N, C-alpha and C positions, 0 to 999 in steps of 0.2 A: 591258717589264718590267711585272709585274702589280702592281696597287695593293693595299695591305693595308687600305685604308679600306673599312668596311662601310657601305653606304647604308641609311638607316633603312627599316623595313618599311613598305610602302604602307598607307595608311588603309583599314580595311575598308569595304565598301559598306554601304548601309543594310540590305540583305537579310542580309548577314553579321552585322551588329550584332544584328538581330532574332533570328537564329539563335543567336548567343552568349548573348544575354539569356534566350532561352527555355531553352537547355540549362542556364544557371546557375540560373534559377528552378526547374527540375525537380530539379537536384542539391541545392539548398538547401531544398526543400520538406520539412518535418518528417516527412511521410508516407513520403518516400523514403529517409529516413536509415536506415542499418543500426543494429541494436541495439547499445548501448554506444559509439556514435560520439561523438567530441569535436566541439564546436561553438565556433567562434571568434566571440566577441561583442565583439571589440575596437572595432568601430564602433558598438555599440549604447550607448545611454545607460542605465546601470544605476544603481539607487538607491545613494545614499551610506550610510555607517553611520548618520549622523544620521536620514536618512529611514527606514531600517529600524527604528531605535529609536522614532521617532514612530509609525510604523505599528503597531509591536508594543507600544506603551506601555500600551494597555488590557489586554493579556494578561499583562504583567509587573508585578511589584511590586519595589520597591527591596530589600526584605528577601530575603536568600538569593541574590542575584545576585552573580556573580563580579566581581572587580575586578583591575586590573593590579598593585595593591599589597595583598596579603592583610593586612598588618599595619595598614592604615589604620584599620580598625574598632577595633583594640585601642589605637591611639594616642588615639582619641577617648574612650575609657573613662577617666574620672577615678577613682582609687581613693579611697576614704573615709579619713578621718584614722585610723580604727582599722586599716584595712588597711596604711597607710603605716607606722604604729607597729609592727605585726606584722612587716613586711618588714624594717625597720630592725633590729628585735631579732634576727631570724633571721640577717641579714648579720652583726651584731656577734658572734653565737655562732660562725658559720662562720669568721670571720676571727681569732677569739681564738686566740693561739698554744697555749694549753692544750688546745685541741681538735684540733690538727693530728695526723695520724697519724705514727707513728715513720718516720724517714727521708724526711719530706716536703721537697721542695726549695722554697725561698721566695725570690722575686725582690724585694729591697727596694732596688733601685738607684734608683728614683724619679727625682728631678732630678739626681741625681749620675751619671746614665748617660753613658758616654763618648760623644763627639760621633759616633764612627763607628757606634755602635749605634743611634742615634736615627733614627726614621722621619720622612720629610718631612711626613707628615700628623699628626705628634704636636704637641700644643700646646706652644708655648714656655714 
């Protein structure tokens, strides 16, 4: 009866190892790569985002750089008292029932909203 166990491959000789390494070196030599070939850098130590930022810090200024939160700059801007008063006056005019278009639907349920209609994120 034949055994299904496969024995491990024999270790390569020094000459075979040198030949394999030489072939590998030739294949990985940048001069021998075909145009548009992909390169696996998984074993390479690549710079981190912080290192890129430090390296390029001289070339960049904080002004005009993108951010993960585009509204961040707007939240930092504090409106003047005059602007706040103007915004509140505009809001008052918009919400005045006399300024509503004909057939406008208005939701005045407020706190009297039925439990089934309340959102779990809504304040109590």
